[in-house]
N, C-alpha and C positions, 0 to 999 in steps of 0.2 A: 658913526660909531666903527670900529675895526672890524674889517671883513670875517677876520680871525674869531671874533667873539660872534658872530652873527652865525656863522658856520658851529661853534661849539655848541649854541643856545639850539638850532635845528637838529646836531648830534643829539642834545639832551630830550628835547620832545620827543626824538622819534623813540629815543628810551623809553620814556613815559608811555605814547601809544604802547609800547610793545609790552610794559608792565601794566598794564591796566587791569583794574578790579571793578566790570560792572556793578556788581553787586554792595562792594563799599563805596561805590562814590552813589547808587542810590540812598543807599542807607544814608549814609551822608549829608545828601538835599533836601531827604525825609525829617532829617533832625535839624536841618535850619541852615546847614552849610553849604548856601546858594553860589558858588561862584559861576565866573562866566564859562568855566570847564574845571571840572573835578576828574582825574583822571581815577582816582581810589585807591593809588599807590601806596602800601602801606609804609611806614615810616622806614625798616631796616632795609627797607627795599630802596628807601629813597637816599637811606647813608650810603649804601652800594654805589649808588650810584654818582652820589659826589666825591665818594673817595678815588674817584675813575678822572676826576679833573681834577686840575690844581684850584686851590683858594686862588682868588684874581676879584680886588675891589669892583672893575667894571661888569663881568662876566656875573657877578652878586646884583648889581642894583641893574644892569639889565632883566634878568631874570626876575625879580620884584617886582619891575616895571608890569610884569602881564597878571592880570586876574586868575590868575590859574595856582589852585592850592599848591601842589607840587612846586611850581616855580617860584613862589613865596618859600616853602620850606627850602629849596634845596640854596634858596638866595642867601638864608641864614645858614645851612653849612657850609658855602664856600665862601662866605666874608670873612679877610683876612682880619688877624688881630688886629692890624695899623688902622682898619676903614672902623672897625665899631663903632669911635666916637662920633664920627661923618653921620651915622646913617641910625643912630639909637631913637635919637625923638622924631625923624622924620617915619620910622619906620614902626613905633607905637602907634602913631597919629595916623598912621595906614593900615592899619593891622584891622584886618575883616573880623575874623574871629577869634575867640581863647585861643583856638589849638593853634594857630600861627603864635597868639603871643605867648605861651608858654614854652614854645622852641626858642623866642626871640628871645624869652628872660630867659632861661639855662644855660644858652649858649652864648648869646651875647652881652645884655644887658648887665648877668650879677658878676661878668668879667671886665668890667671899665673898672681902671682905677679908684673911680669917684662914685662906686656901685651904690654905695649906702647912702652917701650926699644925696644922688641924683634919685636914688628911691625913695627918702624922703619926700625930697619938692613935688617927685611924682605921686605920693596918697596926698599930700597936702594939695594937688590940683585938682583931683578929682572930674577930668573931665574925660569923657573918651574911653580910651584904654588905659588912659595914663596913670588911673589910681588901680586897677587891675595888675597892671604890671611894675606897677611900685610893691603892692604886698609879693608879687611872688617874685619878684629880685630881691624880696628882703628874706622872702625863704628858703632860695640857696641860699643865699650869702650865710643864713644862720645853718644849713645843713652843711657847710664847712668849719665854722665853729666862730664862724666872725661877729663880733659885738660890737654895737654900737656907742658910741662915743654919749656922755647921761645925757646932753642939749638930743641929742636926732633920738636918745632911748626915749625920752619923758614925750617929745611930740608923737611917735610912734605909738606909747602905750594909751595917749590921750585920744589919741584917732580910732584906736582897733577897738579901744572899752566903747566908743561911742556909733560902732559902725553901724549898727543893724537902726539908730536913728537918724543917722547921716545919711543912708545908702539905701537906695532901692533895688540896687541891679546884685541878682542874687549870685552871680558870679564873682562880684567884689567883693561880698559878703564870706565868701566861701574862701576867698584867697586871701581877704585878711586872720578867717579862723587858722586857714592851714598856714598862714604864715607865725601865728602866735601857740599853735602847738608846737614847731619848731624853735621858738625863741625859748619856750617854758622849758624844753627836754634838753635837760642836761646830759643825759647819757648817749648821744649820737656824736 
């Protein structure tokens, strides 16, 4: 790894320590967000830290490797679009919590050129975080007025219709309902 990237990671971690919010970190731990390290830095502040750095694929992938909440978030914010397809499925598989997955779907997954096709495959997969990310990606697409083709629409509706029968993870059920809400809302 290039020394410049290592120096930038050190600088970012120093910024995270300075921005640490112990109260938020403690609350998140109590809620089950058990990272190796959780600085409790709020999202707006993380976005500010990200804005101080150029988007860089190597920097983003290096940050992602740490089991630190804020490093994973910054990795998402710092990944250039040209790297989205290269990390999408790996990062879904490695997303430790829905908080990370929510940002991953909003910032990266919903902006992939084949986002709808991928999302349908992920909700069919049903493993780990894939189904959750599939429904959340669809939510972001529906919010932007993107419609599914007839084939994908019928697959989506069939899975979403029976979600409570086929899924035991509450987060996935809620993500499916959220996507249905946006699918049905013509006013957005």
